[in-house]
C-alpha positions as CSV (number, residue, x, y, z in Angstrom):
1,M,35.1,118.9,-36.5
2,S,36.1,120.7,-39.6
3,E,34.0,120.4,-42.8
4,R,37.0,118.9,-44.6
5,V,37.4,116.1,-42.0
6,T,33.7,115.4,-42.1
7,S,33.8,115.2,-45.9
8,L,36.8,112.9,-45.9
9,N,35.1,110.6,-43.3
10,T,31.9,110.5,-45.4
11,K,33.9,109.6,-48.5
12,R,35.7,106.8,-46.5
13,M,32.3,105.6,-45.3
14,F,31.2,105.2,-48.9
15,A,34.4,103.6,-49.9
16,D,34.2,101.0,-47.0
17,K,30.6,100.1,-48.0
18,L,31.6,99.7,-51.6
19,K,34.4,97.3,-50.6
20,E,32.0,95.3,-48.5
21,L,29.6,95.0,-51.4
22,L,32.4,94.1,-53.8
23,R,33.1,91.0,-51.7
24,T,29.8,89.5,-52.7
25,K,29.0,91.0,-56.2
26,P,30.6,92.6,-59.2
27,L,30.7,96.3,-59.6
28,N,28.2,96.4,-62.4
29,K,25.6,95.0,-60.1
30,I,26.1,97.6,-57.4
31,K,24.0,100.7,-57.5
32,A,24.6,104.0,-55.8
33,T,21.3,103.6,-54.0
34,E,22.5,100.5,-52.3
35,I,25.6,102.2,-51.0
36,I,23.5,105.2,-49.9
37,R,21.0,102.9,-48.0
38,L,23.9,101.0,-46.3
39,C,25.5,104.3,-45.2
40,G,22.2,105.7,-43.9
41,V,22.5,109.0,-45.8
42,N,20.4,110.7,-48.5
43,H,21.2,110.8,-52.2
44,K,22.4,114.4,-52.1
45,T,25.2,113.4,-49.7
46,F,26.5,110.8,-52.1
47,Y,26.2,112.9,-55.2
48,Y,27.7,115.9,-53.4
49,H,30.9,113.9,-53.0
50,F,30.9,111.7,-56.1
51,N,29.5,111.9,-59.7
52,D,28.9,108.1,-59.7
53,I,30.2,104.8,-58.5
54,F,33.2,105.0,-60.9
55,D,34.1,108.3,-59.3
56,L,34.0,106.6,-55.9
57,V,36.2,103.8,-57.1
58,H,38.7,106.1,-58.5
59,W,38.8,108.2,-55.3
60,M,39.1,105.0,-53.2
61,L,42.0,103.6,-55.1
62,E,43.7,107.0,-55.4
63,Q,43.5,107.5,-51.6
64,E,45.1,104.1,-51.0
65,T,48.0,104.8,-53.3
66,V,48.5,108.6,-53.2
67,G,48.6,108.7,-49.5
68,I,51.6,106.4,-49.4
69,I,53.4,107.5,-52.5
70,S,53.3,111.1,-51.4
71,Q,55.4,110.2,-48.4
72,Y,58.3,109.2,-50.6
73,D,61.0,111.3,-52.1
74,V,60.4,109.9,-55.6
75,V,63.8,110.9,-56.8
76,L,65.6,109.1,-54.0
77,D,63.1,106.3,-53.4
78,F,62.0,105.4,-56.9
79,D,62.5,101.7,-56.2
80,D,60.5,101.9,-53.0
81,V,57.6,103.6,-54.9
82,V,57.5,101.0,-57.6
83,L,57.8,98.2,-55.0
84,Y,54.9,99.7,-53.1
85,M,52.8,99.9,-56.3
86,L,53.6,96.2,-57.1
87,R,52.8,95.1,-53.6
88,Y,49.6,97.1,-53.6
89,V,48.4,95.3,-56.8
90,R,49.3,91.9,-55.3
91,E,47.7,92.6,-51.9
92,N,44.5,94.0,-53.4
93,N,44.4,91.6,-56.3
94,H,40.9,90.3,-55.6
95,L,39.3,93.8,-55.4
96,L,41.3,95.1,-58.3
97,N,40.4,92.0,-60.5
98,I,36.7,92.6,-59.7
99,L,37.1,96.2,-60.8
100,Y,39.2,95.2,-63.8
101,D,36.5,92.8,-65.0
102,D,33.9,95.5,-64.7
103,I,35.7,98.5,-66.1
104,G,38.3,97.0,-68.4
105,T,42.0,97.6,-69.2
106,T,41.6,101.2,-70.3
107,H,39.9,102.4,-67.1
108,M,42.1,100.4,-64.9
109,K,45.2,102.0,-66.5
110,Q,43.6,105.4,-65.9
111,I,43.2,104.7,-62.2
112,F,46.9,104.1,-61.9
113,Y,47.9,106.8,-64.4
114,Q,47.8,110.0,-62.3
115,D,49.9,108.6,-59.5
116,I,52.4,107.0,-61.8
117,Y,52.7,110.1,-64.0
118,H,53.7,112.1,-60.9
119,V,56.4,109.5,-60.1
120,A,57.5,109.4,-63.8
121,E,57.6,113.2,-64.0
122,Q,59.8,113.5,-61.0
123,R,62.2,110.8,-62.2
124,V,62.5,112.3,-65.6
125,N,63.1,115.9,-64.2
126,A,65.8,114.5,-61.9
127,K,67.6,112.8,-64.7
128,I,67.5,116.0,-66.8
129,E,68.7,118.1,-63.9
130,E,71.4,115.6,-62.9
131,G,72.9,115.6,-66.5
132,G,72.4,119.3,-67.1
133,F,70.3,118.5,-70.2
134,C,68.0,120.9,-71.9
135,I,64.9,119.4,-73.6
136,S,61.5,120.9,-74.6
137,D,58.4,120.6,-72.4
138,R,56.7,118.8,-75.3
139,C,59.5,116.1,-75.4
140,R,59.7,115.9,-71.6
141,G,55.9,115.3,-71.5
142,F,56.2,112.6,-74.2
143,I,58.8,110.8,-72.2
144,C,56.8,111.1,-69.0
145,R,53.6,109.8,-70.7
146,T,55.6,106.9,-72.2
147,L,57.1,105.9,-68.9
148,T,53.7,106.2,-67.2
149,E,52.1,103.9,-69.8
150,L,54.9,101.4,-69.4
151,I,54.5,101.1,-65.6
152,S,50.7,101.3,-65.5
153,G,50.7,98.6,-68.2
154,I,52.9,96.4,-66.1
155,L,50.7,96.9,-63.0
156,T,47.5,96.2,-65.0
157,D,49.0,93.0,-66.5
158,L,50.1,91.9,-63.1
159,L,46.4,91.7,-62.2
160,K,45.8,88.8,-64.6
161,E,49.2,87.3,-64.8
162,K,49.3,84.0,-62.9
163,D,52.9,83.2,-63.2
164,S,54.6,86.6,-62.7
165,P,58.0,87.1,-61.2
166,D,58.2,88.2,-57.6
167,D,58.3,92.0,-56.9
168,E,62.1,92.2,-56.6
169,E,62.6,90.4,-59.9
170,L,60.0,92.5,-61.6
171,L,61.6,95.6,-60.3
172,S,65.0,94.5,-61.8
173,Y,63.3,94.0,-65.1
174,I,61.7,97.5,-64.9
175,H,65.2,98.9,-64.1
176,L,66.7,97.0,-67.0
177,L,64.3,98.6,-69.4
178,I,63.8,102.1,-67.9
179,E,67.1,103.3,-66.5
180,P,69.3,102.9,-69.7
181,S,66.6,103.9,-72.1
182,L,65.4,106.9,-70.1
183,L,68.9,108.4,-69.9
184,A,69.5,107.6,-73.6
185,A,66.2,109.2,-74.6
186,I,67.0,112.3,-72.6
187,R,70.5,112.5,-74.0
188,E,69.2,112.1,-77.6
189,A,66.6,114.8,-77.0
190,D,69.2,117.2,-75.7
191,R,71.6,116.4,-78.5
192,N,68.9,116.8,-81.2
193,K,67.5,119.9,-79.4
194,L,64.0,118.3,-79.1
């Protein structure tokens, strides 16, 4: 077995034990030594793979979302990607709420941020290319970050919102806000040579 596969399996083992522990206690009560003991490995093994428990949490959530999102053609399947993320938050609400309570809004948004930025960047680049627009990298980055903040904020709010619209309705609201404003922002940036 290759070293890469072994490393991935070890990381998954840590993630599985963390999930088991999170069913019975909050993250701030879980110590790396507890995960290490349950996995039957030494400290060096854990710290070879992760800096701390938060690093493990980030990796775990990233694996569950990136693996799926990377299978989509974001330009063509933007709705599917957004629906996947909405469903992921709903289906993993208990786990994500435990993490949210322990790490707070800022860290929770950061967990979603990287994946969403990749999606936003591809969407923005496609709109620019489709329209033959020319905007600066700085402006393009600003638009991508703004779009990322919007979507990660919606996902984070969804964790605590008790009476939220269903996924399809929420997707239509996201479209209502994003599609016209994204194109308008790109057009304005092009027109004003930003």
